[in-house]
N, C-alpha and C positions, 0 to 999 in steps of 0.2 A: 459453396458459393464463393468463398475467398479465392479458391483455386482459379476460378474463371477470371476474376479481376487481376490476380497476380499474373496470369498468362497474358492478359491484355496489356498490362503495364510492361511486361518483358518484351512484348511485340511492338512497343513504341507508343502506346496510348497512355500518356502521362495523366490525362484527365480521369482515368479509371482509379487512380490512387485516392481521389476524393472520397470514394465509397469506403475505402478502408479507414481513412482518417475519421470520417463521420461515425463509423461503426465502433471504433476503438478509442476515440479520444477521451471519453468520459472516464473509463477505467484507467487509462494511461495517466490521466491527470490525477486521479485518485491515488494511484501508486506514487507518483511524484510528490504529491502533497504529504503522503504518509512519511516520506523520507525527509523532505525539505522543510515542510511546514511554513512555506511562504508562497503566496499565490503568484507573485511576479516571477520568482525563480522557477516555480513549477511550470508555468506557461513557457518559459524559455527552454526548460528541459524538454518539454513536449515538442517544441519546434525542432530542437536539435535531434531528438530521438526519431521523429517522423522523417526528417531529412536523411538521417543516417540509414534508416530502414529502406527508404526509397532508393538511395544511392547504392545500397548493398543488397538489393532484392535478388539480384542474380546469384548471390552466395547463399540465399535461403535454401537449405537442403530439403525442406518439406518432410523431415523426419518427425516433426512435431507440428502443432497447429501454428498458424501465422501469429495468433494472439500471444502464444507462449514466447515465440521468438521476439516479437515486438516488446512485450512487457519486460523481457530480460534486458533489452536495450535501454528501456526507460529506467529500470532499476540500476543498471551500471552507470548511466549518465547521472542519475540522482546522487548515487554515492560518490561519484567522481566530483560532482559539484560540492557536495557536503565536505569532502576532504579539502577542497580548495578554500572553502569558507572557514574551516576549522572552528565552526560555530558551536559545536556540541561536544561535550565531554560526557561519555557514558559512565555512570557510576553503577557498578555491579554489586554494591553492598545491598544485601536484601535482608529484610526482617523475616523471621520465620513465618511461613504461611499459616493463615487461620482458615481452617476448613469448615468451621462451624456454619458459615453462611455461604451460599452460592455466590460467585463473583458478580454476576449480573442481576441478582435477585432484586435489589432496590430499583434498578433501572427498568425492569420489566413491568413495574407497576405504573409507570408513567405513560402518558400519551405518546404516540409515535413521533410527533414533532419534538417533544421534550426529550425523548430517548435519543434522537439524532443529535440534538443540541448538546446534551451532557456527554454523550459518547465522543463526539468530535472535540469537545472541550478537553476531555481526558486524553484523547489520542494526541492532541497537539503538545501535551506535556511529556509524552513518552519518547524514549530514544527511537531513532529512525528504524532500526532493524526490528524492534519489538512492535512498533506501530504497523510496519509493513506486514509482518507475520500475522498479526491479529486481523488486519484488513483482508488479506488473501484467504486465510483459513476460515474465519467466522463470517465476515461480511460478504465475501465473494463465494464462500462455500466451496473452496478448492480442497482437494484431499492433500495429505502430506506429500504424496508422490507428485501431484500437480504443482504444489508449492516448490518442491525440489527442482522440477523442470523449469519453472519460471525464474527462480532465483539462482539456481546453480549451487546452492548450499547443500551440505550433507543432511541426511534424514535425522541423524542424532543432533546436529546443530539446530535444525528446525524445531525438534521436540524440546530441547533445552530452552531455546529462545521463546517458544510458545509458553512453556511453563513459567518462565520469568515474567513474560509479558502479562500473563493472567494475574499473577501476584501483584505486579505493579499497577495494572488497571484497577484492581480491587482497591488498592491503597489510594490511588488518585481519586476514584469515584467516591470513596468514603470521605475523603477530605473535601472534595467539591460539594458533596451533599451537606456536610457539616457547615461549611462556609455559607452556602446558600440558605440554609435553615436559620443561621444566625442573622443574616440580612433580612429575612422575612419578619423576624420578631423585634427588630429595632424600631 
């Protein structure tokens, strides 16, 4: 379906791009938010990314899906913006992992709305790269190979980042649940 609209755009029908924007904006926004963690900046990145994709559509080689190509633009723009802001310092000091409890076990007992709330709360506290990997792999259910295509990172880098992200997510969720539990009993 994307191919039809891409060809229409390349043939001069710029209105056909609206279909692609509507189809991919939610996931593109989600990716930008994973990295930037600021709604205003994520919206701006989305506009820049869609404009860049439109202006460079003739260079899209169609070796991969359009969504993969677009999401890569969004990721690149997000990290470019993050570097400009110099807003985040990633601390790679990790505590040893505790494998006695499944990472998401406490969150699975919650209602779906509560799950989304706590998961998004935790993701906002995570470094951009780790947040993005978790979102692409678990929430969007992409394979390691698909994540590699979207991000351009090596498989080993993805696996290491995914491992660190799982540990950090567990730590953050554990802390969030402790704080919220204390607030309930005040």
